[in-house]
N, C-alpha and C positions, 0 to 999 in steps of 0.2 A: 536227462538232466528233469531238475524238477519242474512240479506246474509252476511255482513261484516265480522258479530261475526262466521258466520259457515265456510267463508272462510277462517280464520285466523285458526279454529282450525284443519282444515283440514290442510294448511300447516304443523301445528306443530306435526299433527300423521305423515305426511309424511317426512318430516326430524328425526322424530325418528325411522321410519322404516328404513331409509337410512344408519344410523349410522352404524348398525350392517352387514349388507353387502358392506359399504366400508371398517370398520372394518376387514371383513374377508378377503376383495378381497387384503386391504395390507399385513394381516398378510401371505396370502397363499403364497407357496415360488412359484418363479420363476424358470422354467429350463435356464441354460445358454445358451448364447449364442455357446459357445462352449467348451465341456469336459476338464474338469480342464488337465489330462493328455495331451491330445491332446494339449491343446496349450501352455506344457510344452516341451513336444518334439520337438513343433515349432520353441519356443526360443533356445532350445537345439540345436539344428539340427541333433539330433541322435535317434533313438531309440535301447533303452538299452534291449537285450534278453539275457535270460540266457537261457542254453544249459546243457546237460551232452556230456562230450566229448567219442563221440564211433566212430567206423568208419563207415563209409556212411552216420551218423547221423550228426556227429558235429566233427571237425579236424581242426587242423590247416597245410598249406601244405609246400611243401619246403621252401617258403619263406616266412612263417609265416602268411598267410592269412588264416582266418577260410572259410570253405568250408563245404558243405555237404546238408546232406535233409532238418532237421532241421533249416538251417543256411539261407537256399534260402527261406524257407518261411519266415523267419525274412526278410530279403531282399527284399522279394516281398509286406510287409508292411508297409516297408521306402518309398518302388516306390510309394507304395498307399497313403501314408498320407505325405510325402515329395518331393513326383517326383523325387527321387533318390536312386536307390536300394541300394547302397553302403554306403547311411550314417546309417551304426549299430554301434552298440556297443556289442560284442559279450564276453557275462561274462560266465566263466564257472561253475556250481552249483554242488553242489550233493545233492542228496536228502536231506535229512536232511536242508539244507542250502536253497534249495530252494519255501518251504512254506514260511520260514519266509521272505528270500528276496524281494518276491513279495508283500506280504501286508503290509513291510517297504514302497515298492517304490522305491526298489535300482532297478530294473528290473521293464520294463515298462510290459513288457510278459513274462511269462515260454513256452520254447519250449523244455524241459528237460526229454523229454518221459515219462511221467505221465499218468499213466490210471484212467479214470476219474472213482471215486467212491462216492458211497451213501456217505459213513464216512465222504469224505474227502470236498464233496460240505458241508455236514450239519454244521459240525464244525470247517472249518477252514476260514478265514477271506476271501475265495477267488472266483473266479466263472469260470468255464471252458467255454471255447468255444466249436467248435465241434471238435468231431474227425480225427484228420489227418491223422493217421495210424491205422489201423485194425492189429493187432498181437495175439498169441496165445502163453500159456507157451512152453518151450522147457528145456528138459535134455539131457545135451553133458553127456557123459561117456566116458574115457579111456581104449580101449579094454583090454581084458586079453590076456594072451599069447596063450590061445586058440580060440581067436576070436569073444567071448561073450561078451556080456556086466555086468559088475557088476552089473546093475541093474535089471538081468534075475537070477544072481548066487546065490540072496542073500544077503549080506548085502552090504549096499555100506554108506559111508560119501557124503550128499552132499551139496556142500558149494553154500549159497544162499544171493544175499542181504538184509540183514533185512529191517523188515519195507516195505515191497516191496509188493503186491499182488501175485508175484510169492510163498515168504516168509511162507503168510496166507493159500494160498491154501494146502501146503505141508503139514504145521504145521497139519492143519485141515485134511488131507488127513490121515498122519500117528498118529492122535490121534486114529482113528478108529480099527489101529491095523493089516492094510491092510498089511505093508511091515516091515521087520525086518531092515529100515533104517533110520543112524544117521541125522538128519539133525543138520548144522553147520552155523549158522546168523554170517555175518559178516557186517560191517559197512555201506561198500559203495559196489557199481557195480566193480571198480577197485580192492577194497581188494579181492571181494571172486574170480574174474578173477584170481588172481596173487597168490592166494593159490590154485587155481585148475592145473595152469600152473607149481607148484613146486611140485604138487602130493602130495600136503598135503590133497586131498580130490579127492577121484575115479570119483565124478561127479560133477555136475554145472548147477545150474536152474536159469531161466530168461526168457525174454520175446524172442523165437525164432528167428523174424529177429536180436535181438540184438548178441543171440548166433553166428548166422551162419556168419554178418560179424564180429564180433572177430575173431572166429578161421582159418579165411582164412587169418588171417593178423601170427598165429602162425608158428613158424619153427617146423613145425611135420608131419610126413608120412600122405597124405590123408586120410588113414585109420586107425590108429591111433586112431579116436574119434568116437567116434557115436552120432548122435544125436536123442534119445529116442521120442516116443510118451510120451504125459504126461500122467501120472495114471488116471488122470481125467480131463474132458474139459473144457478148459479154455479160457476167452476172454480177449484182454487187448484193451479198447478204448483209445488211445493216445489221448491226445486233450491238446492245447494250456492254461495257466489259466494266468488271474488277479488280481488284487485286488477289492474286491467286493464295493470298494469304486466310482467307476464311470461307471454310465451305457452306456453314448452313447461313452466309449474308451470299452467297450466290444463289442460294436454293430460294432464298424472299425475293431477288430479282427475277430470279427465271419463273417462277410462281405466281410472280402478279403480271407479267407480263402474259402467260399464258390464261389466267384468269379474265385479261382482257378479250385475249383473242377467242375465248369457250363462249364468252359471255355475248358475243358478235354473233358467231355461230349460233345460239341455242336461241338468241332473241331475248337475252335479256337487256335492258337497258337501264340508265341513272333515273327513268321514270320510272318504271314498272318493277325494280329490283325487290320492292319490298313487298310488295305484291307477291312474284313469282317466289317469295322466297319461303311463302307459306304453300301454296299452289303447286307451283312448279314440279317439275317431274324429278325424277330420282335422285341423276345428274345435276341438276340446278340448283337440286336442294344440299346436295355436298358442296357445289361451288358458293351457296351463296351462306352454307352456313360454319364453310371454312376448314372443313373438319379439325374438329378443335385438339382432337391426340397428337394429330400430325403437326398442324399448328403449334402447339403447347413445346414441341422437339425444338425446334429453329425460334422459339420467342417471338410468336405474332400472336396477338388475342384473336378466340374466335371468328370474328365478324372480319376479318382482313379482306377479304377478297368482295363482302360487299360494301364496306368502304371506297372500296378503290373506286368498284362500278357506281355505287349511289352519287361520289360525290364530283366524277369525273367523268363516267358513262363508260361505255363499250370502246372497243376498238373503233368500229365503224364510225362512231360517233366525233371520236378522237379526230379518225384523218376526214371525214367532212367537212366538219368546222375549222379543222386548219389548211386544209389541202384542196378538199375536193367541191362538191355542190355549191356547200355554203361557204365556200373561199373566194376569196376572187381569183383561184390558182385555177378552180375546174379543172383539177387533173381525175382522170378516170382511177379508178383503183388496181384494174389489172391484175397483176398476179397478188396484189395484196387484199384479195378476198379470202375469204373461209374456202376450204378446200372441198366441202360440198357443194361450192357455188364453182368451182373452175378455179379456184384459186391457190395459195400455196401456204396459206396460213392453218396451223394445225396445231392445236395443243393433244397432250397426254393427258390420259382419262384422271378425272377427279375422284379419285377413289381411294 
């Protein structure tokens, strides 16, 4: 074979080998420059958050403005995404509505006090963010005339919101014949609460923090109701959730929550964030600088974390003003403290 013919043959072979490579390159999906949900939020100008209206967690104040722990988490997300904490649209969701509303894109994220479970994670078209509130099950009961709880005396009728982790845990417990209690599932938490207030049931079961906050608003003597320990240990990791169609948007939700948690642990507050942005340690500066290269990949501005903390405060500030010492509810933080203080709140490394 002459040199010319050899070079021609090699050229044809190279061309043939290049075709599959180019075809594969053209066929490979390219990551979007910006998360579709984030692009829609920027076009719309507000972050749409679902919540359950419960005292301390989400409610309207006297002027009709949404306030509460979960509302403030939504506001922090809006500050990170749009630079304006009040650029939010709060939608009230019940448990049956929540999953459908998230999957359909009617809300961008839900903070409706939902526990992260394997069944929900595996069977619903949603993804959970990090737990933002660690709770346990509680049971409230009207005291009997002799001061005892009906849970101790024997028979009791327990109202519980249906299809919740509280419902499932109690149902499993009673199926073993441990107690002669009657379980009465009701469609929603407000239904269960109203039935308890109306004395249609002698006890009420749901997340302990939710019980504590709700019962403080009742017009009843302080000693008329007792919150008992649950018959079986329980844990309720309450987490935000979003549709599972946009991984980048989930990253935005996830890391905004982590930013609030890390700021709490590191002592970065809404008041000192500007100062620590210049003088803080290496991780604090990375937090407040927002890691611009990583932020750009998910469509965030470089000061996203700084804006969330400066405008809304860190996790501890949000907790204390809505649920803790600066609120009417006076809840202890308990497991909702940083891991360095014996709690369960932990943020991955900002690097």
